[in-house]
MARSE-725504 format. One record per atom (N, C-alpha, C, O): atom name; residue in three letters; x, y negated, z negated. Coordinates in steps of 0.001 Angstrom, whole numbers, padded with zeros to 6 digits. Layout:
MARSE-725504
SITE site code       x       y       z
SITE   CA  ALA       X       Y       Z
...
This chain:
MARSE-725504
SITE site code       x       y       z
SITE    N  MET  000819  001196  000000
SITE   CA  MET  000000  000000  000000
SITE    C  MET  000861 -001257  000000
SITE    O  MET  000591 -002201  000742
SITE    N  VAL  001910 -001265 -000844
SITE   CA  VAL  002791 -002422 -000919
SITE    C  VAL  003517 -002629  000401
SITE    O  VAL  003668 -003764  000853
SITE    N  SER  003970 -001540  001028
SITE   CA  SER  004695 -001683  002291
SITE    C  SER  003788 -002252  003385
SITE    O  SER  004259 -002989  004251
SITE    N  ILE  002511 -001925  003356
SITE   CA  ILE  001568 -002482  004330
SITE    C  ILE  001424 -003984  004103
SITE    O  ILE  001395 -004754  005063
SITE    N  ALA  001333 -004406  002844
SITE   CA  ALA  001214 -005830  002518
SITE    C  ALA  002469 -006585  002952
SITE    O  ALA  002379 -007689  003489
SITE    N  ILE  003626 -005994  002723
SITE   CA  ILE  004884 -006628  003129
SITE    C  ILE  004954 -006754  004640
SITE    O  ILE  005375 -007789  005158
SITE    N  LYS  004548 -005720  005346
SITE   CA  LYS  004542 -005777  006812
SITE    C  LYS  003591 -006857  007306
SITE    O  LYS  003931 -007604  008224
SITE    N  ALA  002416 -006953  006716
SITE   CA  ALA  001445 -007981  007114
SITE    C  ALA  002001 -009367  006832
SITE    O  ALA  001881 -010271  007658
SITE    N  PHE  002607 -009532  005666
SITE   CA  PHE  003220 -010803  005290
SITE    C  PHE  004282 -011212  006307
SITE    O  PHE  004276 -012336  006811
SITE    N  ASN  005185 -010293  006599
SITE   CA  ASN  006252 -010578  007565
SITE    C  ASN  005685 -010881  008945
SITE    O  ASN  006209 -011735  009660
SITE    N  ARG  004636 -010197  009316
SITE   CA  ARG  004016 -010416  010626
SITE    C  ARG  003407 -011821  010720
SITE    O  ARG  003573 -012500  011733
SITE    N  PHE  002709 -012252  009679
SITE   CA  PHE  002146 -013604  009689
SITE    C  PHE  003251 -014647  009809
SITE    O  PHE  003110 -015628  010540
SITE    N  PHE  004347 -014433  009091
SITE   CA  PHE  005453 -015384  009148
SITE    C  PHE  006043 -015421  010556
SITE    O  PHE  006339 -016496  011078
SITE    N  THR  006211 -014266  011163
SITE   CA  THR  006750 -014180  012527
SITE    C  THR  005806 -014825  013528
SITE    O  THR  006238 -015589  014392
SITE    N  ILE  004531 -014524  013415
SITE   CA  ILE  003545 -015094  014340
SITE    C  ILE  003505 -016611  014212
SITE    O  ILE  003398 -017320  015212
SITE    N  ALA  003591 -017106  012988
SITE   CA  ALA  003584 -018564  012783
SITE    C  ALA  004732 -019211  013544
SITE    O  ALA  004541 -020230  014207
SITE    N  GLY  005915 -018631  013455
SITE   CA  GLY  007060 -019155  014194
SITE    C  GLY  006852 -019098  015694
SITE    O  GLY  007263 -020008  016414
SITE    N  GLU  006221 -018039  016172
SITE   CA  GLU  005932 -017928  017605
SITE    C  GLU  004945 -019006  018042
SITE    O  GLU  005103 -019592  019113
SITE    N  PHE  003936 -019270  017229
SITE   CA  PHE  002985 -020331  017561
SITE    C  PHE  003672 -021694  017589
SITE    O  PHE  003370 -022527  018444
SITE    N  LEU  004595 -021921  016657
SITE   CA  LEU  005339 -023178  016690
SITE    C  LEU  006151 -023280  017970
SITE    O  LEU  006259 -024353  018564
SITE    N  GLY  006721 -022160  018391
SITE   CA  GLY  007523 -022138  019605
SITE    C  GLY  006730 -022476  020854
SITE    O  GLY  007282 -023018  021811
SITE    N  ILE  005451 -022165  020857
SITE   CA  ILE  004624 -022501  022019
SITE    C  ILE  003759 -023735  021742
SITE    O  ILE  002789 -024007  022450
SITE    N  PHE  004136 -024466  020700
SITE   CA  PHE  003514 -025742  020363
SITE    C  PHE  002049 -025642  019971
SITE    O  PHE  001297 -026598  020158
SITE    N  ASN  001629 -024508  019432
SITE   CA  ASN  000268 -024392  018921
SITE    C  ASN  000351 -024560  017402
SITE    O  ASN  000341 -023592  016641
SITE    N  LYS  000433 -025817  017000
SITE   CA  LYS  000679 -026132  015601
SITE    C  LYS -000482 -025727  014687
SITE    O  LYS -000250 -025304  013555
SITE    N  SER -001708 -025848  015155
SITE   CA  SER -002837 -025510  014276
SITE    C  SER -002848 -024018  013945
SITE    O  SER -003128 -023642  012807
SITE    N  LEU -002547 -023169  014924
SITE   CA  LEU -002478 -021730  014634
SITE    C  LEU -001278 -021402  013750
SITE    O  LEU -001359 -020540  012875
SITE    N  ALA -000175 -022089  013982
SITE   CA  ALA  001008 -021881  013138
SITE    C  ALA  000682 -022242  011689
SITE    O  ALA  001047 -021513  010766
SITE    N  LEU -000007 -023370  011493
SITE   CA  LEU -000373 -023779  010135
SITE    C  LEU -001262 -022750  009457
SITE    O  LEU -001114 -022491  008263
SITE    N  LYS -002181 -022163  010207
SITE   CA  LYS -003062 -021131  009635
SITE    C  LYS -002253 -019913  009199
SITE    O  LYS -002517 -019332  008147
SITE    N  CYS -001282 -019534  009996
SITE   CA  CYS -000445 -018379  009634
SITE    C  CYS  000422 -018691  008417
SITE    O  CYS  000547 -017863  007515
SITE    N  TYR  001018 -019880  008390
SITE   CA  TYR  001828 -020250  007226
SITE    C  TYR  000964 -020306  005969
SITE    O  TYR  001416 -019953  004880
SITE    N  ASP -000276 -020751  006129
SITE   CA  ASP -001190 -020787  004997
SITE    C  ASP -001421 -019374  004455
SITE    O  ASP -001468 -019173  003241
SITE    N  LYS -001563 -018408  005345
SITE   CA  LYS -001737 -017015  004908
SITE    C  LYS -000490 -016513  004174
SITE    O  LYS -000591 -015788  003184
SITE    N  VAL  000679 -016905  004671
SITE   CA  VAL  001931 -016532  003997
SITE    C  VAL  001936 -017108  002582
SITE    O  VAL  002291 -016419  001627
SITE    N  LEU  001538 -018378  002455
SITE   CA  LEU  001563 -019026  001138
SITE    C  LEU  000484 -018498  000201
SITE    O  LEU  000616 -018614 -001018
SITE    N  ASN -000575 -017922  000749
SITE   CA  ASN -001566 -017273 -000110
SITE    C  ASN -000972 -016059 -000802
SITE    O  ASN -001352 -015724 -001924
SITE    N  VAL -000040 -015405 -000127
SITE   CA  VAL  000631 -014235 -000700
SITE    C  VAL  001833 -014669 -001545
SITE    O  VAL  002055 -014148 -002637
SITE    N  ASP  002593 -015615 -001033
SITE   CA  ASP  003818 -016068 -001700
SITE    C  ASP  003862 -017597 -001690
SITE    O  ASP  004415 -018187 -000762
SITE    N  PRO  003287 -018248 -002709
SITE   CA  PRO  003219 -019707 -002721
SITE    C  PRO  004576 -020394 -002859
SITE    O  PRO  004658 -021620 -002775
SITE    N  TYR  005633 -019623 -003068
SITE   CA  TYR  006974 -020179 -003219
SITE    C  TYR  007843 -019923 -001983
SITE    O  TYR  009062 -020079 -002042
SITE    N  ASN  007230 -019535 -000880
SITE   CA  ASN  007984 -019186  000321
SITE    C  ASN  008578 -020439  000953
SITE    O  ASN  007866 -021282  001499
SITE    N  TYR  009898 -020537  000864
SITE   CA  TYR  010617 -021720  001345
SITE    C  TYR  010355 -022000  002818
SITE    O  TYR  010067 -023135  003197
SITE    N  GLY  010456 -020973  003645
SITE   CA  GLY  010284 -021167  005086
SITE    C  GLY  008908 -021682  005449
SITE    O  GLY  008775 -022572  006290
SITE    N  ALA  007883 -021128  004821
SITE   CA  ALA  006516 -021560  005114
SITE    C  ALA  006276 -022990  004636
SITE    O  ALA  005683 -023793  005357
SITE    N  LEU  006731 -023312  003425
SITE   CA  LEU  006551 -024670  002903
SITE    C  LEU  007278 -025694  003766
SITE    O  LEU  006733 -026747  004096
SITE    N  LYS  008509 -025368  004123
SITE   CA  LYS  009289 -026293  004955
SITE    C  LYS  008632 -026456  006324
SITE    O  LYS  008558 -027568  006847
SITE    N  SER  008162 -025373  006898
SITE   CA  SER  007547 -025438  008223
SITE    C  SER  006246 -026238  008206
SITE    O  SER  006001 -027047  009102
SITE    N  ILE  005414 -026014  007193
SITE   CA  ILE  004169 -026771  007094
SITE    C  ILE  004461 -028261  006981
SITE    O  ILE  003843 -029075  007667
SITE    N  THR  005403 -028613  006115
SITE   CA  THR  005766 -030017  005959
SITE    C  THR  006304 -030577  007264
SITE    O  THR  005964 -031696  007650
SITE    N  GLY  007142 -029806  007945
SITE   CA  GLY  007705 -030258  009209
SITE    C  GLY  006645 -030502  010268
SITE    O  GLY  006705 -031497  010990
SITE    N  VAL  005685 -029612  010365
SITE   CA  VAL  004607 -029774  011348
SITE    C  VAL  003824 -031049  011052
SITE    O  VAL  003567 -031850  011950
SITE    N  TYR  003451 -031229  009801
SITE   CA  TYR  002682 -032424  009455
SITE    C  TYR  003494 -033700  009672
SITE    O  TYR  002967 -034688  010183
SITE    N  LYS  004773 -033686  009289
SITE   CA  LYS  005610 -034875  009475
SITE    C  LYS  005754 -035219  010946
SITE    O  LYS  005602 -036377  011338
SITE    N  LYS  006048 -034211  011763
SITE   CA  LYS  006275 -034450  013195
SITE    C  LYS  005029 -034939  013916
SITE    O  LYS  005121 -035611  014943
SITE    N  THR  003880 -034605  013382
SITE   CA  THR  002637 -035038  014017
SITE    C  THR  002059 -036278  013325
SITE    O  THR  000927 -036676  013598
SITE    N  GLY  002844 -036883  012430
SITE   CA  GLY  002412 -038106  011769
SITE    C  GLY  001270 -037902  010789
SITE    O  GLY  000507 -038831  010523
SITE    N  ARG  001146 -036700  010253
SITE   CA  ARG  000040 -036376  009349
SITE    C  ARG  000561 -036154  007924
SITE    O  ARG  000248 -035150  007283
SITE    N  CYS  001354 -037102  007448
SITE   CA  CYS  001959 -036972  006121
SITE    C  CYS  000909 -036861  005021
SITE    O  CYS  001093 -036122  004054
SITE    N  GLU -000189 -037594  005169
SITE   CA  GLU -001239 -037536  004156
SITE    C  GLU -001795 -036119  004030
SITE    O  GLU -002090 -035663  002925
SITE    N  GLU -001938 -035426  005154
SITE   CA  GLU -002421 -034042  005118
SITE    C  GLU -001407 -033128  004439
SITE    O  GLU -001782 -032218  003700
SITE    N  ALA -000125 -033371  004688
SITE   CA  ALA  000915 -032577  004025
SITE    C  ALA  000872 -032804  002519
SITE    O  ALA  001012 -031861  001740
SITE    N  ILE  000679 -034047  002115
SITE   CA  ILE  000600 -034370  000690
SITE    C  ILE -000605 -033672  000068
SITE    O  ILE -000503 -033098 -001016
SITE    N  ASN -001736 -033723  000749
SITE   CA  ASN -002940 -033052  000238
SITE    C  ASN -002735 -031546  000154
SITE    O  ASN -003165 -030908 -000806
SITE    N  TYR -002076 -030980  001161
SITE   CA  TYR -001818 -029545  001167
SITE    C  TYR -000954 -029163 -000040
SITE    O  TYR -001263 -028215 -000763
SITE    N  MET  000127 -029913 -000243
SITE   CA  MET  001020 -029612 -001364
SITE    C  MET  000305 -029838 -002694
SITE    O  MET  000527 -029087 -003644
SITE    N  SER -000549 -030858 -002779
SITE   CA  SER -001306 -031101 -004014
SITE    C  SER -002217 -029923 -004329
SITE    O  SER -002303 -029486 -005476
SITE    N  ASP -002897 -029410 -003305
SITE   CA  ASP -003759 -028239 -003503
SITE    C  ASP -002949 -027039 -003977
SITE    O  ASP -003367 -026316 -004882
SITE    N  LEU -001799 -026834 -003366
SITE   CA  LEU -000941 -025720 -003752
SITE    C  LEU -000457 -025884 -005198
SITE    O  LEU -000361 -024909 -005944
SITE    N  LEU -000156 -027123 -005579
SITE   CA  LEU  000344 -027384 -006928
SITE    C  LEU -000729 -027215 -008002
SITE    O  LEU -000404 -026969 -009164
SITE    N  GLU -001991 -027341 -007631
SITE   CA  GLU -003060 -027119 -008611
SITE    C  GLU -003004 -025704 -009169
SITE    O  GLU -003198 -025493 -010366
SITE    N  SER -002740 -024751 -008308
SITE   CA  SER -002681 -023365 -008769
SITE    C  SER -001262 -022905 -009098
SITE    O  SER -001079 -021868 -009736
SITE    N  ASN -000258 -023668 -008669
SITE   CA  ASN  001148 -023309 -008921
SITE    C  ASN  001922 -024571 -009330
SITE    O  ASN  002769 -025038 -008568
SITE    N  PRO  001649 -025130 -010514
SITE   CA  PRO  002274 -026403 -010895
SITE    C  PRO  003781 -026337 -011098
SITE    O  PRO  004436 -027375 -011187
SITE    N  ASP  004333 -025147 -011171
SITE   CA  ASP  005778 -025002 -011345
SITE    C  ASP  006508 -024782 -010015
SITE    O  ASP  007668 -024372 -010005
SITE    N  ASN  005836 -025052 -008904
SITE   CA  ASN  006424 -024813 -007587
SITE    C  ASN  007293 -026006 -007186
SITE    O  ASN  006811 -026986 -006618
SITE    N  GLY  008582 -025896 -007495
SITE   CA  GLY  009522 -026974 -007188
SITE    C  GLY  009588 -027311 -005719
SITE    O  GLY  009771 -028473 -005357
SITE    N  LEU  009443 -026311 -004864
SITE   CA  LEU  009462 -026563 -003419
SITE    C  LEU  008294 -027443 -002993
SITE    O  LEU  008469 -028373 -002206
SITE    N  ALA  007107 -027154 -003508
SITE   CA  ALA  005936 -027962 -003156
SITE    C  ALA  006091 -029385 -003689
SITE    O  ALA  005745 -030345 -003001
SITE    N  TRP  006610 -029526 -004910
SITE   CA  TRP  006863 -030872 -005443
SITE    C  TRP  007847 -031616 -004542
SITE    O  TRP  007650 -032790 -004227
SITE    N  HIS  008893 -030929 -004138
SITE   CA  HIS  009907 -031549 -003279
SITE    C  HIS  009291 -032024 -001956
SITE    O  HIS  009482 -033173 -001557
SITE    N  TYR  008559 -031145 -001284
SITE   CA  TYR  008005 -031511  000017
SITE    C  TYR  006889 -032546 -000092
SITE    O  TYR  006675 -033325  000836
SITE    N  LYS  006190 -032559 -001198
SITE   CA  LYS  005222 -033639 -001419
SITE    C  LYS  005976 -034964 -001540
SITE    O  LYS  005560 -035976 -000975
SITE    N  GLY  007072 -034951 -002270
SITE   CA  GLY  007905 -036144 -002410
SITE    C  GLY  008487 -036614 -001086
SITE    O  GLY  008554 -037816 -000828
SITE    N  VAL  008905 -035684 -000253
SITE   CA  VAL  009454 -036027  001065
SITE    C  VAL  008416 -036806  001874
SITE    O  VAL  008734 -037829  002480
SITE    N  ASN  007187 -036324  001879
SITE   CA  ASN  006132 -036996  002645
SITE    C  ASN  005738 -038331  002028
SITE    O  ASN  005459 -039287  002752
SITE    N  LEU  005711 -038408  000714
SITE   CA  LEU  005420 -039686  000060
SITE    C  LEU  006493 -040716  000389
SITE    O  LEU  006189 -041888  000608
SITE    N  THR  007748 -040278  000423
SITE   CA  THR  008845 -041169  000791
SITE    C  THR  008663 -041679  002213
SITE    O  THR  008848 -042866  002481
SITE    N  LYS  008303 -040790  003113
SITE   CA  LYS  008091 -041173  004512
SITE    C  LYS  006974 -042211  004635
SITE    O  LYS  006994 -043056  005530
SITE    N  MET  006002 -042139  003727
SITE   CA  MET  004890 -043084  003736
SITE    C  MET  005209 -044361  002961
SITE    O  MET  004370 -045257  002864
SITE    N  GLY  006418 -044444  002410
SITE   CA  GLY  006825 -045635  001671
SITE    C  GLY  006343 -045678  000233
SITE    O  GLY  006411 -046726 -000410
SITE    N  LYS  005862 -044569 -000278
SITE   CA  LYS  005352 -044502 -001656
SITE    C  LYS  006440 -043951 -002565
SITE    O  LYS  006358 -042826 -003056
SITE    N  LYS  007466 -044776 -002774
SITE   CA  LYS  008661 -044298 -003465
SITE    C  LYS  008435 -043982 -004939
SITE    O  LYS  009051 -043053 -005461
SITE    N  GLU  007575 -044724 -005621
SITE   CA  GLU  007336 -044417 -007039
SITE    C  GLU  006658 -043060 -007187
SITE    O  GLU  007032 -042258 -008042
SITE    N  ASP  005656 -042812 -006344
SITE   CA  ASP  004987 -041507 -006382
SITE    C  ASP  005955 -040400 -005977
SITE    O  ASP  005948 -039310 -006549
SITE    N  ALA  006782 -040698 -004989
SITE   CA  ALA  007769 -039714 -004543
SITE    C  ALA  008760 -039403 -005654
SITE    O  ALA  009131 -038248 -005861
SITE    N  GLU  009182 -040432 -006360
SITE   CA  GLU  010140 -040218 -007444
SITE    C  GLU  009554 -039290 -008505
SITE    O  GLU  010254 -038418 -009019
SITE    N  TYR  008273 -039473 -008837
SITE   CA  TYR  007617 -038589 -009796
SITE    C  TYR  007668 -037138 -009290
SITE    O  TYR  007992 -036225 -010049
SITE    N  CYS  007350 -036935 -008010
SITE   CA  CYS  007369 -035587 -007438
SITE    C  CYS  008769 -034987 -007473
SITE    O  CYS  008942 -033814 -007804
SITE    N  PHE  009765 -035799 -007129
SITE   CA  PHE  011128 -035298 -007139
SITE    C  PHE  011579 -034949 -008559
SITE    O  PHE  012314 -033982 -008761
SITE    N  ARG  011138 -035735 -009532
SITE   CA  ARG  011478 -035404 -010919
SITE    C  ARG  010830 -034074 -011334
SITE    O  ARG  011448 -033260 -012021
SITE    N  GLU  009593 -033871 -010912
SITE   CA  GLU  008931 -032597 -011196
SITE    C  GLU  009666 -031444 -010493
SITE    O  GLU  009835 -030363 -011058
SITE    N  ALA  010091 -031695 -009269
SITE   CA  ALA  010826 -030661 -008532
SITE    C  ALA  012105 -030286 -009261
SITE    O  ALA  012481 -029115 -009317
SITE    N  LEU  012762 -031283 -009812
SITE   CA  LEU  014015 -031011 -010517
SITE    C  LEU  013814 -030150 -011756
SITE    O  LEU  014722 -029426 -012167
SITE    N  LYS  012635 -030226 -012348
SITE   CA  LYS  012368 -029378 -013514
SITE    C  LYS  012382 -027902 -013139
SITE    O  LYS  012762 -027047 -013939
SITE    N  TRP  011962 -027619 -011914
SITE   CA  TRP  011742 -026225 -011513
SITE    C  TRP  012651 -025770 -010373
SITE    O  TRP  012791 -024571 -010133
SITE    N  TYR  013247 -026687 -009693
SITE   CA  TYR  013964 -026358 -008478
SITE    C  TYR  015455 -026281 -008736
SITE    O  TYR  015938 -026746 -009769
SITE    N  GLU  016156 -025720 -007838
SITE   CA  GLU  017588 -025527 -008007
SITE    C  GLU  018331 -026851 -008143
SITE    O  GLU  017940 -027865 -007566
SITE    N  LYS  019404 -026817 -008913
SITE   CA  LYS  020211 -028016 -009178
SITE    C  LYS  020805 -028605 -007899
SITE    O  LYS  021043 -029811 -007836
SITE    N  ARG  021041 -027809 -006917
SITE   CA  ARG  021690 -028305 -005694
SITE    C  ARG  020843 -029322 -004945
SITE    O  ARG  021359 -030046 -004094
SITE    N  LEU  019550 -029387 -005248
SITE   CA  LEU  018693 -030370 -004582
SITE    C  LEU  018843 -031770 -005161
SITE    O  LEU  018383 -032738 -004556
SITE    N  LYS  019470 -031890 -006307
SITE   CA  LYS  019592 -033194 -006947
SITE    C  LYS  020182 -034234 -005998
SITE    O  LYS  019677 -035353 -005903
SITE    N  LYS  021219 -033873 -005321
SITE   CA  LYS  021867 -034816 -004405
SITE    C  LYS  020936 -035180 -003239
SITE    O  LYS  020865 -036350 -002862
SITE    N  THR  020234 -034220 -002672
SITE   CA  THR  019306 -034476 -001566
SITE    C  THR  018195 -035424 -002002
SITE    O  THR  017831 -036344 -001270
SITE    N  ILE  017666 -035195 -003186
SITE   CA  ILE  016586 -036034 -003700
SITE    C  ILE  017083 -037450 -003947
SITE    O  ILE  016400 -038417 -003609
SITE    N  GLN  018253 -037575 -004525
SITE   CA  GLN  018814 -038900 -004774
SITE    C  GLN  018996 -039674 -003470
SITE    O  GLN  018690 -040865 -003401
SITE    N  MET  019486 -039005 -002452
SITE   CA  MET  019673 -039652 -001151
SITE    C  MET  018328 -040090 -000564
SITE    O  MET  018221 -041178  000001
SITE    N  ALA  017314 -039250 -000695
SITE   CA  ALA  015988 -039571 -000141
SITE    C  ALA  015380 -040784 -000830
SITE    O  ALA  014695 -041583 -000191
SITE    N  LEU  015623 -040925 -002118
SITE   CA  LEU  015021 -042029 -002863
SITE    C  LEU  015780 -043346 -002695
SITE    O  LEU  015205 -044357 -002293
SITE    N  HIS  017069 -043322 -003006
SITE   CA  HIS  017795 -044588 -003084
SITE    C  HIS  019231 -044527 -002562
SITE    O  HIS  019980 -045489 -002728
SITE    N  GLY  019612 -043473 -001966
SITE   CA  GLY  020993 -043344 -001526
SITE    C  GLY  021829 -042661 -002589
SITE    O  GLY  021294 -042202 -003598
SITE    N  PRO  023118 -042587 -002379
SITE   CA  PRO  023974 -041755 -003231
SITE    C  PRO  024244 -042327 -004624
SITE    O  PRO  024863 -041640 -005436
SITE    N  THR  023807 -043556 -004942
SITE   CA  THR  024201 -044147 -006209
SITE    C  THR  023194 -043932 -007340
SITE    O  THR  023534 -044173 -008498
SITE    N  LEU  021986 -043493 -007052
SITE   CA  LEU  020966 -043314 -008080
SITE    C  LEU  021294 -042132 -008977
SITE    O  LEU  021603 -041042 -008496
SITE    N  GLU  021225 -042353 -010265
SITE   CA  GLU  021361 -041263 -011226
SITE    C  GLU  020006 -041021 -011856
SITE    O  GLU  019445 -041921 -012481
SITE    N  LEU  019472 -039820 -011701
SITE   CA  LEU  018162 -039503 -012249
SITE    C  LEU  018216 -039137 -013715
SITE    O  LEU  017194 -039189 -014400
SITE    N  PHE  019380 -038768 -014213
SITE   CA  PHE  019479 -038327 -015600
SITE    C  PHE  020535 -039136 -016325
SITE    O  PHE  020774 -038918 -017512
């Protein structure tokens, strides 16, 4: 049973990438959503969803998507990070800073430098 679920999971992830390759972003988003229903911490799916929304100028939708995901998974550092990325793109730096701080609570230390650069450049110290 578990191997069937893993195969289905991997298949959705693969299909999502194929849809992105043929520029069918809405189908790709649906597949990534299915991946995140199984694994809400999946880096590739979260990054891809954010990328699709950013590239199509739909940052608000990406923020809403990450907010929904965070309601059921508030410790998801990746979702906090990508919500912050989109808020930054929209010029909402204070809200983005809050998201990045939340991401730092749960996310790997190596992101500290990336987050600092996104907010204010290399001179900001968050701690």
